[in-house]
Each structure stands twice: as C-alpha cells, then as structure tokens.
N, C-alpha and C positions, 0 to 999 in steps of 0.2 A: 853288343853294348847298347844300341842306340839305332830306333830307324825314322824317318818322314812319315807324318800321318796327314800333311797337307804340303802341295809343291804347289803356288800360284803362279801368276806373272813377274811379281816383285817381292813375295813374300815366301818364308817358308816356316811349319813346325816341325818338332820334332819330339820323338819321347824317347825316355830311357827307359831300359830292358831289367826291370829289378822287380820285387813283390814290395817294397817299402811304400807306406803312405805319403802321397805328396810330394817330401824332399828325399833326394837319392840319398846312401848312406853315407858318400862321400862328397866332397867337394869336387866342380869339375870346370874345365876350360875348354871353351869353344873356339876352332881357327877356322875362317874359309879363306880358301888357296893358301893357306899355309900362315895366312896373318891371325891374331888373335884379333877378335871380337865380342866374345860376352865368357860368363864366369859365373857359376853359383850352386844352387843345391835341389832347386826344384825340378822334378822329374820329366817335365815340358818346357821348352825353351821354343823361342822364335828369332826370324833371322826377317828383317824388313830392308829396302832398299836394291833389290837385288833388278836384275835388267832381267827383258821378257827376253826368250830365247835363248838364255845363258846357260853353259854348264858348270858348275860350280864340286868341288870337294870342298864336304865339312869333315872338320875332322873334332871328334870329341876324347878329351885327355881325361882320364881319373889316375891320380896317382901315378904310376909309372907305364900303365897302360893307355893305350891310346888306339882310336877305331874311325876309321875314314870311310862316309857314304858319298857317293858322287849321284848328284839331284840335278834336272835340267828342267828350268821353269816354261810356264807354257809361253806360246805367243798368244800374242793380242792384235788388235785391228789397229787401233791407237790408242795414243793420252791424251787429254787436253784439260787445261789448266780452271778452275773455275773463275780465276780473276781474267779471265778472255773474254768472260761474258757478264763481267762488271763490278764480281762480288769484291769487297774491300777487304775483309779479314781485318777490319780495325778496332773491333770491339763496340765501336759507336756506329756504325752504319748499321742498317737492317739489310741484310743480304738474301733474305726470302724468295723475290722476283727474280734475282739473278741465278741462284742457284736452282732453282726451279726451271729457268731457260735452258742452263745448260746440261741440264737431266733431261731435258725434252730433243734436246738438238742433238745427242752423244749418237752417233752412229753405233749400231748391234754391234754387240764385242768389243767395245770401247771401255777406257778408263777414266775416268771424272776425278781429279788428282785436286786436292786440297792443300795449297802449301800452308806452311804456317801461317798463323796468327788465330784470330776469336774473328767468327764467323754468326754475330747476331741472326736468328732465324726463328719464323713460324716453323709450323709442318712441312716437311718436302715430299712429295709421292715417289717413288721409284720405279723402274719400268722393267722389262723383260733384260735380259742378256747382256746386264752392263756391270760396271765394277765401279765402287764409290770408294776413293784411296784418300784415309785422312794420317798426312804425313805427322812424322814427327813435330810438336808443338804445335799441331792443329786442333781447334776446337771448336766444333759446334755448339753452341751455348744459345736455350732455347726462352723467345720470348716471353713474358710475365703476365701479361694481358689476355684474358678470355676472347678478348674481342678477334684477336690475331691467330685464334684456334677455331677454324671450321669445322661444325657437327657431321659427323657421318652418320646416315641413319642406320637402325638397327637392319633394316629390309626395305631397300628401294624399290619403288613400285615400276613395275615392268609393263610398260605402256602398249607390249603385243597381248596382254593378257596371261601370261605368265605366272610362275609363283611369287616372282619378285628375287632381287638381288641380295643377297644377305653379305652386310658390309661391316657391322661393328655388333659388339658383345661385349660383357665384361661379368665379372662373377659369378659364369655358367648359362648367364640369359641372353638371349638377344636383345642388344640395349643401346638406344644414342650414343654415340660417344664422341668427344672431343677427338679431332686425327693427333693421332701420335707424331712426335718430331720426326720421325722416320719412319713412313707408310710403305708398305708396297701389299697390293690387293690383285689377284688372280693372275699372279706374276711368275714365272720360272729363270732358274739360270741368272742369280743375281748374289755378288761377292760383296761384302761388307770388309774393307781392309785395313790395315796401319796401327802405327804404336797411339795416334793419335786418341782425342776424347771426344763424346756426345754428353752434355752436361745439362740437364733437365734444368736447372736453376729454381727448382721449386722452392727452394729456401727461401728466394726472393719473390716469389708470388703468394697467391693465398691460396691455392691448392690443398696443401697439408693444413690448413684454418676451416676451410669449407667440405673437406671430403666426405663427410657422412648428409650432408643437405642438399648437396647438388642433381637436379634429375638428371643431366647428363653426366654420364661415366667421365671420370679424371683421364687425361691422356696418357697413355703410354710413353715410354720411352721409344721402343720401337716396337709395331704390331706389323704381324705377317700375315694377312689373312687367305688361305688356299693357295698357296704359294707351295715350288717343289725346288729342290735342286739349289739353296740357299746354303752359302757359306760365311757366317761370322767370323775372323779371324783378327786377334791382336788389341783392338778397341779398348777404353777405357769408356764404360758407361757410369752417368753418374745423375743422382740427384733428381731421380723422375718424378710428376705428379703422381704418379699411382705405382705400376707394378713396370720393372725395366724391358725385358725382354719377352715379348707374347707371342711366340707364334702359337697360330690359331687355324686348325684344320690345312696342317702343314706336312707335306713328305720329305724327306731328305735334308733335315736341314742339321748343321756343324757348324757347335760353336768349340773353337780353339783358343785356349789361350787369353778368354778373356774377362775384365775384371770389372766389379760393380759395385760400387760404393754407396751408401747412404747414413745419415745420423742414426744411431740405434733407437733414436724417439721418433724417426720420421714414421706416420701412419701409412700400412699397407702399401709399402714401397717393398714388394717382392722385388728379387733379383732375376728371377728365369721360371716363367709360367707356360710350358708347352703344353696347351688343350688341342684336348682330340686330334693328336697328330700320330705319324707313323714314320719310326724311324729319326731319332733326336739323338745327335751324340752330344755331349758335353765333356772336354778332355780338357785338362790342365787349367779350370778356371778357378777364379779366386773371388767368392763372393761376402759381404759385410754390408748388412741391410737393418731396416728396423721392421720387417716381416720374415716369413719365411725364405730362405735362400734358394731352395729350387723348391716347385710348387707343382707336381702333375698332376694335369685336371683333364676331366672328359665329358665335362656341362651337367647342368642339374636335368631334373627328368623333364624339363618343358623341351628342352635345347635338343637332347639325345630323341625326341620325339620326330621333332623339326629335322635334324638334320643327323642321322645315328652315325654314331663315330667313339671309337674309344682308343685310348693311350697303348700303343705297341712298340715293341721293340726298340725301348730307349736306353742307352749306355752310359754310364755317369762314371768318370775315372779321373783318378790324379788331380782333384780340386781340393779347394780350402775352403770351408765353408766356417764364419765368424759372426757369431753375436743375434744371429736371426731367432725366430721362436722355433723353427723347425730347419734342420740341414737341408736333408730330403723329405718330401712331406709328399701325401698323397691325399687329394680331393681338398677342402670336401665337395666341390663341384665335380663329380666322381661318377655319373649316372651311367656313361656308357664304359667305365670298369678300365683296368689296366693289364696290360698282359706282357710277361717278358721286359723285365726291368732288371739289369745288372748296375750295381754300384759297387764300387772296387777302388782300393787305395787313396782313400780319400781319408783326411785331415780334417774334422768337426773340432773348433773350438770355443766354446762358452757360449754356445747355442743352447735355447730352453729344453732342445729335446733331437737325436739324433735322427733315425726314421719315426715321421708321424704322420702316421694314417688317421684321418678324418673323416666318416661317412655317418650315417644314421638313417633309420628307417625314414621311406621316403624318396632315399634315392635311386629306387629299382631295382628288380631284379637282374637288369644287365650292368648292374652297378657290381662286377664281379673282377673284383682284386687275385690275382693269382701267379706265381712263377716269378715273386721276388727275390732276388739273391743279393744280400750284402757278405764281401768278401775283403779281408787286410783292412780294415778300418782303424784309424786311432782316433780317439774321443779324449778329448783336455777341457775339464769343466764343463762339460755338460749335464745340464741337471737330471736330466730322464734320458737314459740312451734310447731305449725302445720305448714305442708307445703305438697301440692300436686303439682306436677309439669309435666303436659304431652306435655312440649314444651324443654325439658331437653337437655342443650349444653353438649356431651360428647363428646369422640377422635374418635367416626365415622368418618370415611373420607365426610360423607355428612350431619355431626352436625350442619354444619352454612348453608346447601343448604338452597332455597325458601321454596322447600316439607317441611322439619322437621320445618323451624323457621315462616314461613309465616304464618299471619295470619287471612287471608281468608277462610272462609269455603270451605274445601272438600269433593268430593266424600267419604261415608266410603266403603273401600274397603278391600280386604284381609289382609290390611298393619295398619287398623287402631286398636289403642288399647281400652280399655275399662278399668274406673272408676266403680265398682258399690256403696254401702252403706258402710260407716264408722260412729262409733260409739264413743264418748269419754266424757266419764262423773269419775266426782268426780277428777277434776284434778286441782290442786294448780299450778300455774307457776308465779315466784316472779323474780322480776329484768330482764324482756324482756329486749329487747331494741329495735330491726328491727320493728317488725310486733309480732302482737297476733295468728294471723292464716292468712295463704297465699295460697286459693286453686283456680288453675289456669287451668283448664278444654279444651278439644278442642269445637272450636264452632259448629264442624262437629256432636261431642261424648261428650257432655256432661260429667261431674260427674253426677253421678243418684242420691247420696243422701249424705247429710253433717248433722251428728245430734250432738250437742254438748249442755249437760246436765249437770248441778253444774258444772260447770267452772269458776275459778276465774284466770284473767289475771293481772297483777302489771307490770308497766312498770317502771323501775330504771330513779334516778333521772338525773343520769350521762351516759344515754343513746348514743351511738354512731352510725351513719347511716352505713348500711349495705344493702346487695343483700339479702334476702329472698329467694330468688328463682334463680337459674342457667339457664339463657337461653338468646341469642343472643340479646348484647345490653339491656341487664335487667336493671331498674334504683335501686338507693338505697333508701331508706326509713328508717324513723326512728319514733319510736312508732304508725307505722301505728296499727289502729284495726283489725279490723277481715272481712279481703278481698278475697269475693267470686266472680269469674268469670267463665262462662259457667259451671252453674250448675246446674240441674233441681231442688232441693230442698234442703231447709238448713231448718233449725229447731236448734233454743237456746232454752233451759230452764234452766230457772237461771245462767245465764252466766252474768256475770261482770267482766269487761275491765276498768281498772283505768289507769290515766295517759297518755291516748294516746294523738296526737297531731289529732285533727279532730273529727270524728265523729265514735263513736265504733264499727259499723257494715255498710261497705262499700258492693254495688253490682253492677254488672255487666253481662245482660245476664242471669240470675237466674228466672228460672222458677217460685217457687213459694217458698216464704219466711216467715216460723212462729216462731214467737218471743212469749214468754211467759216470 
C-alpha cells in the first residue's frame, strides 16, 4: 500500500503505491505508533519531529484497509540550536554572522537546528557532512540589499597555476554571480530538512526589476555546485531573485516533498533547474512559479567545451506543477544532452506547456536528447501538452539570425543538436487551448521518433489562441491538433483528440506515420 522513500534522523517520507497522478484515489489517514498524525490525498507525505535512532510503526489507513511499515531513524553525532550562537530569529535582527558561525562550528555529522522564528539573513555557505533543519515555524528570510550578497567569480584563479576553480554560472555559461541564499560548493553528504521555509524575499527588493540589466547573475535561492549525496526534504521555498533550486554539476541529489512558490508574473523564477547533473530524484514536490517549473539543463556549447557533462538518470514522480511556462522543460541550455529521463504520475495544472523541449542550431552535436518517457500524466488547463522546438528563440545574441531561424536545411556539423526517441503513455489532457502537440524538428536533423500511446486530449470550449512554440515570427494557433514537422517516425496508438479545429493529425516532412 505504501513504503518509505527516505528516512533521516528526524524525518521520514513515504509514497503510496498506486498509478494515480499525484493524488491518491481515496483519502488516507496516517498513524504514528497508533496515534493519528496526518491525513490527506497526496501520494507522498512526510513526518517530522522524530527522534534520532528510534524505531517507529507508521500505519496508513485507506477506507477499511490498513498497512503498517516499521522504520528506524538514523543516528547522529549531535544537534545544536542556531540560537546558541546568537541568532535571534526575531524578524528584525540580521542573523547572517551567527548562522555562519554555527555552521562552521558544527561538528561533522551534526545537525544545526533553527527553532521557530524569522531569521533575516544574507547568503550562508554549507559544508560537508552536516544537516540543516528548519523546524515548524522557522523561516530563513533573505535580505533585500545587493550589498549583502557577495559576488562569487565564475572561475577563481588558481595561484598554483592550475586551470582555475569553477565557482559560478547562470543560464548555461560560467558567470560571476551573487551568492545564493543557501550555497554549497564542492561538498558532500548534506541534508536540508524540515517543514520550515526559505524565502528569498525578492518581491521586496529590486532583483525582479533589474533582472535583464545586471552584469552579475542574480542569486538563486539554493545553489549546489559540484556536490554529491544531497537530500532536501520537506522545506517550502519561495520568492527567489531568480531560479529557486539549482544543483550544478552534482551527483545523487534528492528532493522529497518540497514546495516552491513565486508569483505568476515574477521573472525567470524557475522552481527547479538541475544542470549538468547525474542522478536527480524529484518526488512528491509542488511547484507554482513565474517561469518553468522544472528545467533540466546541461549548459551552452561554451560551458560544455570547458566542463563537459550531460544530464543523466533523472526521475520526476508524483509531482504537482502549476502556472509555469513549462511543467517539465528540457533546455534551452542543453549542449551536453539529456539521457534516461522518467516522468510519471504527475499532475500539471494551467502551465503553458506540459513537456517543453527547447533547443536550436548551435547547441552542438553533444546536445543529444534521447530516452525520454512520460507515463501516467494528467494535465488540466495546459495550453499545449507537448512541445518540441528545435528553433527556440532565446536571449543569445544570434537568436534571431538566419543560421538559427532559417527554415532551409543546412549541413549537419559540430553545431547541430539531435532529438532522439520520446514515449508518451497513459496521458489525460483536458481543457487544452492552443495545440494538442507541436513537434518541430530540423530539416537536416529530424526528430527520430515520437510515440503516443493511450493519450487523450480534449480542448476547452473557451480556448484562446496562443503560440505553442517560441521561435521568430511564430504564428498563433487555437485548438490545433497533433502537429509533427521534420520527424522521422510518428507512432500513434489509441490516441483521441476532441474539440480540435481541423484535422486531428497534421504532418509535414514526416518519414513514417503509424496510426493504430
């Protein structure tokens, strides 16, 4: 009926065993050692405030059925309150120095505890082998003055004559950047846990007003550079100056039952952007932001040549995405490619697009996106459920050039990206508006294969026109069916489109179309 997917020293996360997207078919109740502790409908739930090194019986009750799982929490070396180092948490005092002192003094394998309160702070830097716990009612609140955010150089000079130390990056390039509110560089074995909140407070500063003009990249809420074995469990993240959660060249990173929120009109506030990472699990999370909910990246061509890495083995499951430009986006900074991405049991609500792939000529031959699978997905009010765009009009200086946007076929060379195989199954999409599917490959490098199986799309009666795919002079559409252009093979099995204007399936320069 359910199982534990994470057990730490003071918290645990559980996942129900069903095939329903994000929400369980029936309400449930959870008991801890026989006492009621939680109830809900989500497929993923968490318990906090547990004691280290203790064994607990967790029982899940659904209707008349009950199932019990026994867990034993991890041990730890020590737990220390940040208030013992002078942090006030009163919402007025600036606590940056006290917090950083506590982190530096914390013994290895220790836990730094933030009791309830509002801790006004600038950027803090974590270290290896530590846990940061935000208890119920605890908030890290970002300061709003730029002067409180130190600038990290893109590459720090190695005084021994080495190649330099890569410290900062943004939008696919090495770049000087303001330190994130929570930063970890070249660290391992970090846990950030608790039902507390990390709030960038950007709405009360100038970050959102100056985001296009600042020569230094705006701070993220959390930036993890070349870290491994990191777990983020339960926290609520909000109002970042730019992206919220940004793992960068990391391995084995896990996000369980995390929520991220920012106003729908807040610029460039992606919820989760794993970049050049290997092994990222995003399970039971909730995202509602002003840009993409999840954007998987692997750098622009310059970054790939400097530090080659792809985005490998990512799992997204039982998540809720709302209001973003894309629910799950690949790119556009994706020169290292994406391999083995699984997205399942997710619910997308009122995002502009469901799956959104955006790339362009110039991303390079290693921009190879293959082995992408979506299964058991429900979309409600998503304007265009599936978009694959190899003509993406981005902020690059040559974004509008004839090389990027010209429709005539060009020679395949070292700058040509590739889209491989994509499989979409068991998807129900209701109240779409712009297009059911819009796949637009390159004439010289068509998308290899798109398979839709057991897919239902129904358009809204009140659909309004919009642009399904962003490229120069892109036309608007309304209730467009399944559009495939420059694709080698399209396979449609048990696919139903209702309420479209015109034909349900439209193809141009498609090598083979199989309809069952």
